[in-house]
LUMVOLUM-796387 format. One record per atom (N, C-alpha, C, CB): z, y, x. Coordinates in pm, whole numbers, plus 32768, in hexadecimal, padded with zeros to 4 digits. Each point is the difference from the previous one (the first is absolute). Glycine has a CB too. Example, Ala and Ser with C-alpha at 12.3 -4.5 7.8 and 13.67 -1.06 7.14 Angstrom:
% LUMVOLUM-796387
830C7DC78527/800080777FA7/80008078805A/807D7F8B7F43/7F3B80DE809A/800680778052/8049806D7FB3/7F297FC18076/
END
This chain:
% LUMVOLUM-796387
9A6FC5EAC1DA/7FEE7F717FB7/7FDD7F998049/7FC380657F53/806F7F3E80EA/7FD47F9E802F/7FCA7FA17F79/80A2802A80E3/7F557F497F54/7FD67F917FB6/80557FF17F9D/7F9E7F9B80AA/8071800D7EFD/801B7FF97F9E/803E7F6B8026/7F5A80B87F7A/813D7F138079/80037F978002/7F9C7F9C7FDD/80B1805F7FFA/7F4E7EF58042/7FAC7FA97FB9/80077FEB7F61/800D7F9F80DB/7F9480657F12/7FFE7FE27F62/802D7F777FCA/7F4480968004/80B97EF78049/80197FB37FCF/80AE7FA98023/7EDB80257FF0/815F804E8038/80827FD38036/805480367F5E/7FE280298157/80897F857E91/8041800D7F8A/7FD580247F86/8077801C808B/7F92804A7F32/7FDA80157F93/7F9480067FE8/809280427FF4/7F117FEF808D/7F6D80128003/7FAE7F877FCD/8028809780BF/800D7EF67F56/7FD67F8A7FA0/7FF27FDA7F8B/803B7FE3807E/7FE480AA7F17/7FF37FCA7F93/7F6280157FDD/810480237FC7/7EF57FAA7FD6/7F7480277FB3/7F9D80987FFF/808D7F577F72/7F0C80A18073/7FA480AA7FC5/806A80097F9C/7ECA7FF8800B/814380A27FD7/800180337F9F/7FB2800A7F94/805D803A8086/7FA17F907ED1/7F6D7FFC7FB6/7FB980648018/80447F967F5A/7F5480818072/7FA780627FFE/7FF380557F89/7F9F7F778092/807181157F95/7FD7805C7F56/7F8A80328004/80D3805D7FCD/7EE17FB880A8/7F9A80707FE8/7FB47FE7806D/808080B17F8C/7F0B7F83808A/7FBA7FFF8058/7FA7808C7FF2/801A7EF5800E/7FF3815D807E/7FE480727FD2/7F69802B8052/811B80357FC5/7E917FF98041/7F87800D803F/7FA280967FF1/80137EF37FD8/7FE0813A80BC/7FE580848006/7F698021801A/80EC80188049/7EE680527F6F/7F457FFA803A/7FC67FCC807C/7FFB80BF7F99/808F7F8A80E1/7FC37FCF807B/7FE47F53802A/807780EA803B/7FDC7EC27F48/7FFC7F6F8023/80787FD68033/7F218007802C/8151804E7FFC/80967FDD800C/80327FC27F89/802580B88092/802D7EDF7F7F/802E7FB97F93/80C27FF48022/7EDA7F657FDA/814580BA7FDC/80A07FC17FF7/7FF37F8D7FA2/808B80E5801D/7FFB7EE7801D/80547F987F86/80A980248003/7F437F14802D/80C081197F32/808180147FF0/806B7F8C7FC9/7F9380DD7FE7/80B67F02804D/80567F7C7FC7/808080317FE3/7F937F4F8088/809D80637F33/80A280387FCB/80187F867FA2/7FF3812D7FF9/80AD7F027FBB/80317FC27FC5/802680867F8A/803A7F2180C8/7FC880827EB6/800580717FA5/809E7FF37FC1/7EDF80037FC6/815980798010/80997FEA7FB1/7FBF801C7F5C/80DE807880E1/7F7D7FA27EE2/800C80377F78/7F8A80608019/81127FE97FB9/7EA380477FA6/7F9A80578028/803980C78009/7F447F127F78/811F80EE8063/802280898020/8052801A8084/7FFA801A7F0B/80337F5F8132/803D800C806E/7FB18040808D/807E7F3E7F82/7FDA811780A9/7FCA806F807F/7F767F91804C/8139809C804E/7E7F7F988012/7FA47FBA802D/8000802380B4/7F7980037EF2/80797FAA8154/801F803A8083/7F857FB98067/8129801D7FC8/7E8C80718069/7F7E7FDE804A/80397FF0809E/7F4780967F4E/80B47ED380F5/801D8026808E/7FA0802D8058/80937F727FE6/7F4480D9805D/7FC88035805D/80117FF28095/7FFA806E7F4E/7FDA7F3F8101/800E7FC2806D/8019804F8096/7F797F667F67/80C5807280EE/7FEF8055807A/7FA97FDB8071/80CE80377FC7/7F0B80198091/7F847FFD8035/7FDC7F5C8038/80238119803C/7F697EB67F99/7FE87F818042/80487F947FC8/7FD6807180BF/80977FC07EC1/805C7F8F7FBB/7F9B7FD67F7E/811680708047/7EAB7EF47FC7/7FE87FC57F6B/806780347F9A/7FA67F268064/7FF480DB7F30/805A7FFA7FAA/80517F737FD8/7F7280C27FC5/80727EB9804E/803D7F8B7FE2/808B80088042/7F217F817FEA/810880B6809C/8049803B802C/807980157F9A/7F46804C8094/809D7FDC7F14/8092806E7FA3/7FDE7FAD7FA3/801E811F802B/7FCF7E517FC2/800D7F957F87/807D7FEE7FCC/7F5B7F8B8058/8104805D7FEE/80878008801C/805380467FC2/7FC07FD780A3/802480BB7F88/803380617FDD/7FC9801E7F51/801480488121/7F617F787EC7/7FE6803A7F70/80217FA37FA9/7F5380878037/80DE7F118010/80517FA67F9D/808380137FD7/7F857F778054/80C080E28022/807E803D7FEE/802580527F92/7FF07FF180D0/7F8C809A7F36/7FFA806D7FA4/7FF77F937F91/7F8980E88080/80237EA57F6C/7FC77FFB7F47/80917F977FF3/7E907FFF7FD1/81AC7FB5809D/80807FDA7FBB/8093807D7FD5/7FA37F0E809A/803F81477F9F/803580AF7FE3/7FE8802D7F58/7FA080578118/7FEC7F717EB8/7FB7802E7F8E/7F8F807C803A/80E67FBE7F50/7EE7803680F9/7F7C805C800C/7F837F9C8002/807D80C68094/7F077F5F7F3A/7F8E7FE2802E/7FE5801E8078/7FCD80097F49/7FF97FA980F5/80167FFA80B4/7F557FE78014/812D7F6D803F/7EA980FF8017/7F617FEE7FF7/7FD6801F80B0/7FD6806C7ECB/7FED7F50815B/7FC48005809B/7F8C803F7FE5/80587F2F8070/7F6A8116803E/7F917FFD7FE9/7FC48017809E/801E804B7EEF/7F977F6E815D/7FE280478093/7FC180718019/7FF97F498033/800981008047/7FAB80838015/7F8F7FD08025/80A180998041/7EFF7FCE7FAE/7F667FC08005/801C8006809E/7F4180607F14/804D7F0580DB/7FE87FD0809A/80667FA6803E/7F9580D38021/80E97F277F64/806B7FA08054/80017F7A7FB2/80A880C98054/7FB17ED27FB1/800E7F9E7FA2/7F857FC27FA4/80D88074800E/7F537F817F6D/7F8A7FBA7FB5/7F8F80787FC5/80B87F277FB1/7F7181638093/7F7580637FFF/7F977FE0802C/806C808F8013/7F257F867FB5/7F757FEB805B/7FCF80627FD6/7FCF7F22801F/7FCF812D805B/7FEA7F9E808F/806C8019804B/7F0D80078019/81357F9A803F/805880238061/7FD980548061/80517F4A7FD5/802E81078053/7F97807B8067/7FC67FAD8069/809B80E27FF6/7F687EA48046/7FE77FB68051/7F387FCE7FE5/81497FC18009/7EB980487F98/7F867FCD7FB3/7F908096800C/80A67F377F37/7ED480A980FB/7F998034801E/7FF0807B7F96/7FA97F1E806F/807380A97F20/7FE880627F71/808280717FD7/7F727F177F95/80DD80CE80CC/807780527FCE/7FCA808F8002/80C27F62805F/7F6E80DE7F8A/7FE880B37FF9/8064800F8045/7FA180547F29/804880338144/809A80178063/802D80907F79/7FAD7FC38185/80D6801B7E83/802980727FA3/808D8036803A/7F817F927F21/80C480C380AD/805E803A7FFC/807B7FF37F90/7F51806F807A/810B7FE17FA5/805780187F7C/7FAC80317F80/80C68044809E/7EBD7FFE7F89/7FE880637F8A/7FB87F8A7FA9/7FDD8115807E/7FE87E6D7FA0/7FDB7FA17FC7/80477FCA7FC1/7F8D7FF88074/80D77FEA7FCF/80817FB27F9B/8045805B7FA5/803D7F6480B5/7FDD81147F64/8055805F7FAC/7FAE80367F86/8087804780D5/7EDC7FC27F3E/7FB680467F8C/7FC37FAF7FDF/7FF080BF802D/7FE47E997FE4/7FA87FCD7FE4/80547F747FE5/7F3E809E8079/81267F357FC8/800D7F677FE9/8091800A7FA2/7F7C7F8E8106/80CC80BE7F17/806F7FE67FB5/801780377F71/804A7FEE80D8/7F2080767F1C/802480497F76/7FCE7F7A7F99/7FC881368049/7FCD7E9B8005/7F9F7F787FCC/80457F937FBD/7F72801F80BF/810E7FAC7FC6/80507FA17FEB/8057801E7F7B/7FF57FCF80FF/804480E97F0B/80707FD07F91/7FBC80357F8B/80EB800B8085/7EC880237F6A/7F9480047F84/801E7F5E7FD8/7F1F80CD805C/80A77EED7FFE/7FD17F8D7FB3/80897F8D7FC6/7F04802280AB/817480047FAD/80677FDF7FDD/804080437F6A/80027FD38108/7FD080B87ED2/802F801A7F9D/7F967FD07FAE/809580AB804A/7F027F2F7F99/7FC07FCE7FD0/801F7F777FDB/7F9180A08059/80A37F0B7FC1/80317F898004/808780157FC0/7F787FB180C8/80E180677F57/809B80147FBD/7FF5805E7F81/807F7FF380F5/7F0980897F06/804E80427F8C/801D8064802D/80557F637F9C/7FC681148033/8059806A801A/808680237FF0/7F5580227FE7/80F67F497FC7/809F80267FE6/80268001809F/80437F797EF5/7FAE80038141/80648012807A/7FF1805E8048/80147F43800F/808D80EF8032/7FE08050806A/7FC37FCE8044/808A80617FF9/7F2A7FCF8095/7FC27FFA805B/8006801E807F/7FC080007F66/80A97FCF8110/800080258063/7FDE7FC1809E/807B80647F4C/7F677FF68126/7FB67FDA806B/806E7FEE804D/7F26806D7FE5/80E57F008087/808A7FF58037/7F9A7FD78096/80EE7FA07F11/7F3D80B38165/7F7C8019806E/80977FCE8075/7EFD81167F9B/80B07EB280BB/80777FA08084/7FA08054805E/80627EBD7FBE/800281858083/7FC280578090/7F8380387FD9/805A7F6580BA/7F4A80B07F7C/7F6F80297FE6/7FE07FFD7F9D/7FC77FCE8093/80737FDC7EEB/7FC57FDC7F8D/804480897F8E/7FE97EC4804D/8093814F8017/806C805E7F8F/7FB48069802B/810E7FAB7FE9/7ECA80908080/7FC08082802D/7F7E80037F98/80567FFE811B/7F627FC17EEE/7F607FF87FA4/802C7FF27F45/7F637F4980FB/811F80657EFC/804080247F69/800F80AC7FE3/809D7F098015/7FC481148046/802480627FD8/7F7580808026/811E7F8B8019/7EBC80638005/7F8880628020/7F987FF67FA3/80287FF280E5/7FD47F5F7EC3/7FA680057F86/8026803C7F9A/7FBA7F558037/80B580977FB3/807D80417F96/800480847FD8/80837F74805F/7F3C80C9805B/803380937FF5/7F45802E7FB9/8103802E8114/7EBF7FC47F37/7F69800D7FE8/7FD380037F73/7FE67F8E80CD/80497FFB7F10/7FEA7FC47F6D/80407FEC7FAD/7F9D7FBB8045/80C580C67F80/80557FE17FAD/7FCC7FE27F83/808980748078/7FE57F3C7F36/800D7FD97F61/800B7F558022/7F4F80E57F67/80347EC980C5/7FE57F6B7FE1/807F7FCA8051/7EDC7FF47FEA/819680538063/805B7FAD8031/805A806A7FEC/7F957F52809E/80F480477F42/806980487FD0/806E8005803A/7FAC7FDE7F61/803C7FE48130/805E801E808B/7FE47F9E805F/80C0805E7F8C/7FA17FD980B6/7FE47FB580AA/80747FA98026/7F8380D68067/80737EDB7FDE/80677FB58042/7FEB7FE780A5/801D7F917F0E/800C80878141/7FCD800B8082/80807F888043/7F7D81347FFE/80767E61804E/80677F9E8036/7FAE800A809B/805D7F427F07/800A80F48154/7FE57FEA8085/7F558060802A/80A97EE27FE6/7F80818E7FD8/7F8280688024/803D8084801F/7F517F937F5F/8048809B8117/8028803E8038/7F93807B805F/80B97F2D7FD0/7F428144802A/7FA58038805B/7FF07FCC807F/802B80AB7F91/7F657F788089/7FD97F9B80AD/7FDE80B68048/7F3D7E9B7FB6/811781ED8026/7FFE8052804D/80727FBE8066/7F9E80C87F58/801B7F758156/805B7FE28052/806580558032/7F677F818021/80A080D77F96/808A805C7FDB/806A7FC07FE9/7F9080927FA4/80777F097FF8/802B7FF27F9E/80637F7B802E/7F3180817F68/808E7F5A811A/80767F94801C/803D8033809A/7F7C7F137F6D/80A5814E808B/805A80278075/7FD780238085/80787F7E7F91/7FBA80AC80C9/8006805F808B/7FAC7F578030/812880F4802E/7F0A7EA97FF4/80017F858032/7F8F7FBF7FE8/80D37FFE7FF1/7F197FEA7F9A/7F697FA77FE7/7F8F80457FD7/80777F507FBA/7F9081308017/7FAB80497FCA/7F727FFA8070/80D880987F74/7F627FAF812D/7F828016805F/7FD57F7C7FD1/803D809D80E6/7FC77ED07F11/7FD97F918014/7FB77FDA7F95/80A47FDB8089/7F8B805E7F0D/7FA07FC77F68/7F9180677FFF/80CF7FA37F4D/7F3D80ED80D5/7F9580528034/7F9A7F97803D/809E80D78032/7F6D7F178055/7FAF7FCC8041/7FC57F687FD3/807580A1809F/7FB37F117F04/80037F9C7FDA/7F7B80197F94/81127FC08043/7F1F80A67F70/7FB480337F6D/7F498031803B/812A80897F74/7EF97FE08107/7F9A8026803F/7F987F6C805F/80B1810B7FFF/7F647EC6802D/7FE37F678024/7FCF7FB77FAA/80978002807B/7FAF7FE57F15/7FA77FA07FA3/7F8180387FB1/80DC7F8F7FE1/7F2E80F47FF9/7FCB80437FE4/7F4A8003805E/8120805B7FA6/7F0C7FBE80BE/7FC18006806C/7FA97F748008/80BA80A88068/7FC57F0B7F91/7F917F728032/7FB37FD57F9D/80967F9C8092/7FAD80727EC0/7F9C7FED7FA0/7F68804B7FFE/80DB7FD57F91/7F2580A280A3/7F7F80428000/7FDF7FD98076/801880B97F74/80047F1F80E2/7F887F9D808D/7FE67F907FC6/8060803580E8/7FE57F757ECF/7FC07F5D7FE1/7FB37FFC7F82/80C97F89806A/7F5080E77F59/7FDD800E7F5E/801A7FE97F94/7FA77FFC804D/81197FBC7FE6/80547FCE7F7F/807F7FF28073/7F3F7F637F24/814A80788089/804A7FE98032/805A7F8D7FFA/7FC280C18001/80177EEF8075/80117F747FDD/80957FCE801E/7F017FDD8031/8144803A7F75/80947FE2800E/80127F648000/804580E17F84/7F987EDB7FF7/80067F7C800C/80207FAB8087/7F7080357F4E/801B80148129/80217FA3808A/805680528034/7F307F89803C/80F281117FD1/804F804D8037/808E80157FD4/7F38804C802F/80E67F677F63/80977FD37FD1/801F80847FCC/80597F4180B3/7F6081407EE7/801E805F7FE1/7F9D80267FB8/8088801A809B/7FC17FF17EC3/7FA480607FAE/7F8B7F8E7F9A/801080E680EC/7FE57EB27F3F/7F967F937FDF/7F848044801E/807D7F857F46/7EFC806980C5/7F7E80487FED/7FE9806A7FB6/7FC57F4E8021/802481198014/7FEA805C7F9F/7F97805D803E/80EC7FE77F95/7EC0806C7FEA/7FAC805A8030/7FED806D8047/7FF57FA77F83/7FC5809F80DC/8039808F801F/801E80617FD3/7FBC7FD1805E/7FEC802E7F28/807280437F99/807680027FD5/7F7A7FF87FDA/80BA7F8B800C/80817FF97FFD/807D80318064/7F847F637F8F/8027807680E8/806F80178094/7FFE80A78019/7FB77EFA8099/7FE581477F2A/7FE9809B805B/806B80507F7C/7EAB80048095/81417FCB7ECB/8050802B7FB9/80987FEA8028/7F447FE97F6B/80F47FB580C5/808C7FD28015/800680518079/801B7F087F96/7F9D80DA80D8/80178045805F/800180C68004/7F9F7EF6804A/802A813E7F55/7FF080A27FF4/809B80207FB5/7EC380187FD8/814D7F6F7FB8/8081802F7FCC/80947FCD8085/7F7A7FD87EC7/80727FE78161/807380098079/8000804D8058/80107F547FF1/7F9580E08020/7FDF80978080/803580837FBC/7EFD7FA7806B/80D680577EFC/7FF480967FDB/807A7FE17FB5/7EF580647FF5/81267F5F7FB8/804C7FEB7FA2/7FC67FF57F63/8092806A80B0/7F027FC07F47/7FC1800C7FA7/7F9B7FB47FB7/804B80968060/7FAB7F5C7F11/7F9A7FAA7FEC/7F7080527FB6/80D37F357FEC/7ED680AB8069/7F7380547FFF/7F9A7F74800F/80528114808D/7F8A7EAA7F22/7FB57F7A7FF1/7F7B803A8049/806D7F877F05/7F4680128141/7F80806C8008/7FB47FD87FAA/7FF8803980D8/7F9880197F3E/7F8780337F75/806380107F70/7F067F508065/814E80D37F73/805F80327F94/80078074800D/80787F5F7FED/7F3D80E47FB8/804E80A87FA4/8051800A7FD3/7F8980397FC5/81027F38801A/807680477FA8/802980248069/80437F927F34/804480A080BD/806B8077803E/80887F867FD9/7F7D81497FB5/807B7E44809F/80767FA57FBD/80858040802E/7F777F148006/80A0811F8041/8070806D8033/801680487F96/7FC5801C80E3/7FFD80197EDB/804180527F71/80007FA37FA9/7FAF80DF8013/80097EB07FF2/80257FBD7F7D/80607F9C7FEB/7F3E80307FE6/81157FBF80AF/80677FBF7FEE/8059805D7FF2/7FC07F4B8065/804281367FC4/8078805D7FAB/8005800C7F75/7FF7807F80AC/7F9F7F717F1A/800180007F74/801B7F867FC4/7F7380A6800B/80977F098045/7FDA7F667F8B/80C680187FC4/7EFF7EEF80C6/80D380ED7EE0/808D800E7F88/80047F587FB9/7FCF81437F9E/80527E5580AA/80347F967FC7/80847FC78047/7F147FDA7FB4/810E7FBB8034/80747FB58028/7FE17FBB8086/80467FDE7F0C/802180428141/7FA47FC98093/80A97FA28023/7F0C81158086/80D37E587FA7/80847FD9802C/7FB68005808E/809C7F627F31/7FC380AE811B/7FE47FF78080/80917F958069/7F5C811E7FBF/80897E5E806F/802E7F9B8043/80158003807C/7FB07FA87F74/80C2806880E1/7FD17FE6807E/804F7F838039/7FBE80FB801E/7FF57EB08049/80667F7E7FF9/801480068097/7FAA7F537F26/80E2807F80CA/804A7FDF8076/7F997FC08080/80DB7FD27F50/7F32804D814C/7FCC7FAF804A/7F8D804C8012/806A7F307FC0/7F3D811A7FE5/7F94801B7FD8/7FBE80428088/804E800F7EFA/7FB67FEA8191/7FAC806F8048/7F9880267FF9/805C7FD78064/7F4180047F20/7F7B80457FF2/800680627F98/7F897F3F804B/80DA80C37F4C/801D80607FAE/806880217FFA/7F7B7FD47FA6/80EB806A80C4/806580327FEC/801B80607FA6/80007FBA80B1/80A580727F2F/801980607FAB/7FBC808E800A/80C47F7D7FFB/7F24808C8092/7FCF809F8021/7F8D80077FE4/807A803280A7/7F0F7F3C7F60/7F7080237FD0/80167FCF7F5C/7F5D7FCF8105/80E580047ECC/80277FF67F48/7FF480877FE5/80BA7F3C7FDE/7FAD81138069/8027807F7FCF/7F9580538000/80D27FE68047/7ECC80198023/7F7E804E8013/7FC57FD37F8A/7FE1801280FE/7FED7F857EE8/7FB980057F99/801D801B7F55/7FB77F8080C1/80BC80527F2C/804380407F9F/801180917FE7/80547F458021/7FB180DF8041/802280B98005/7F9480637FE8/809C7FD380B0/7EC27FDB7F5D/7F96801D7FD4/800380207F67/7FAD7F8080BD/807E80507EF8/7FFB7FBF7F88/807A804D7FB7/7F937F0C8059/807D81937F93/8062807A8007/80347FE17F5A/7F7380D680CE/800B7F097EE4/801E801B7F75/802A7F717FD5/7F5580D17FD3/807F7EE98066/80207F4A7FDF/80B480097FE5/7F1B7F6E80D8/80DE80507ECF/806D7FB17FB0/803E7F87807D/7F6A80217EE1/80E57FE98176/80277FA08080/80607FD47FF0/7FAC8058808E/80587F217F92/80727FAA8005/7FE97FDF8075/80297FB37F2C/8059803A8120/80077FAD8099/80717FC78007/7F86808E8081/803C7ECF7FBF/809E7FB57FFF/7FA17FA58082/80B17FEA7EB9/7FD57FDF8172/7FF27F7D80AF/80137FAD7FBA/8066804380E5/7F3D7F477F4E/80237F957FD5/801E7FC08089/7F8180017F19/81117FBB80B3/80347FCA80AD/80127F5D7FDC/80B080FA806E/7F7B7EC88007/7FD57F9C8027/80917FA97F92/7F5E8052812B/810C7FEE7EEF/80577FE27F9F/800F7FD17F70/801A80778092/7F8880227F2E/7FAE7FEE7F7D/7FAD7F5E8003/7FD7812F7FF6/7FBF7ECC8042/7FC47FAC801C/80167F74802E/7FBD80BC8004/80A87F188039/806F7F9F8048/7F9F7FB7802F/80DA7FF37F7B/7EC0805F80E5/7F937FBE806A/7FF48063806B/7F6E7F7E7F54/802180718106/7FD780398066/7FA580507FBA/802D7F5E80B1/7FC581457F7E/7F96804C7FD3/7FAC804C808B/809780227F05/7F0A7FF480C3/7FAF806C806E/7F81803E7FB1/803D7F6880EA/7F5080A47F5C/7F8180667FA9/7FD17F887FB1/7F9380CF80BE/808E7EB87F65/7F797F937F81/80727F8C7FE6/7EBF800C8085/81AB80027FBE/808A7F7E7FEE/801580117F5D/80AB801E8110/7F7B805A7EB7/8032803B7F9E/7FB77F947F77/8021811A8095/7F2E7EEB7F65/7FC87F917FC5/80447F917FE0/7F65804A8061/81027F8A801B/80227F607FEA/80847FE97FAE/7F927FC880E8/80A580C47EF6/807A80157FE5/802C806B7F93/80067FAD80DF/7F70803A7EA6/7FFB80797FB8/803380167F57/7F41800880B7/81207F947F5D/80477FE07F87/8028806D7FAA/80487F4D8075/804880D67FB1/804C80718028/7F93807A7FED/80A97F7380B0/7EDD80957FAC/7FDB80A58002/7F867FF17F7E/802A80568143/7FA17F387E8E/7FA57FF37FB0/8071803E7F6B/7F477F15809F/810B809F7F59/809A80477F8F/800880787FE3/808D7F858054/7F6D80D18037/802780927FFB/7F6580557FFF/81077FD68095/7E897FE27F78/7F89801A7FD6/800280247F50/7FA87F5D80DF/8046804D7F14/800C7FC57F51/806880527FC0/7FD27EFB8029/80A881098004/806B80477FC4/7FCE80CF7FF8/80CF7F008081/7ECE81258011/7FEE807D7FF8/7F7F80137F9B/8073802480F1/7F2C7F737F34/7F8480227F9C/803C7FFF7F75/7F427F908091/80D4800B7F48/803E80247F4F/806480667FF4/7FF07F147FBE/803B812E809E/803A80567FAD/7FD280928020/80BF7F5B7FE8/7EC4808B8052/7F8E80987FD7/7FBD7FE87F85/7FB3803B80F3/80917F787EB8/7FC17FF67F7E/7F867FF77FEF/8092805E7FCD/7F087FA17FC9/7F6180007FCC/7FC8805B8035/80177FB77F3E/7F64802F80E9/7FC980A28019/7FC880457F8C/7FBE7FC480E0/
END
């Protein structure tokens, strides 16, 4: 994932979404959940961002989801955007996927449930790394989440990218993890890839890229088995011109959820009426939001 386009271009000039709640964890980390409420029983969608991408990047997309009849919510990943402390701060804790999956997302989902009540179905909608994390969280913690939507989200396993790109991807993930270890964090904001990240996140990312398996450092959970047992609706949307999450990478990711009820489709430039790629789909998300709303509504109530 390269850096997302400037947040001041185009629809990113829109104001912030209204605050819904603030989530505080025992270690001092705080998350701001923002969003737009629909009818009390309308499905709710919580957007989980891509690596290094602030939640505010998705505010135009969230407004499109809301126009389509959904309660649309956004939240930053730990150390990113409005979450505190930021990964660059001295108080920031080194963390990897385990903390995000087993501490952060659970606390955020529970807080959203407390705010919205038990009536509306709640879906996680993840972009890129956010989609991987959303799927893993739903698999490891069945119950609170009623389904997962993946947009431009696939595995980073190097063998899923074809014979020409695979060696370069393997080399890149290895070098990035080694650099993060050497420097104590990954300075992605300066280097133009992935935003600033902890060493733990980049090691987990590189491990999955190298092995094809999700084994978050420090976790006792078997996430591969949890994925195979996942039994919720999953919507997997590949995006035209997306070189970071091509259809083959999406296939590898959703193939891990063998028991899930998977719906696949491709978001094309013809349907969007605009140029698309790994990030540009957020600027032309009206048709996509309407399709997601139809899918979420069709899943019924929890």
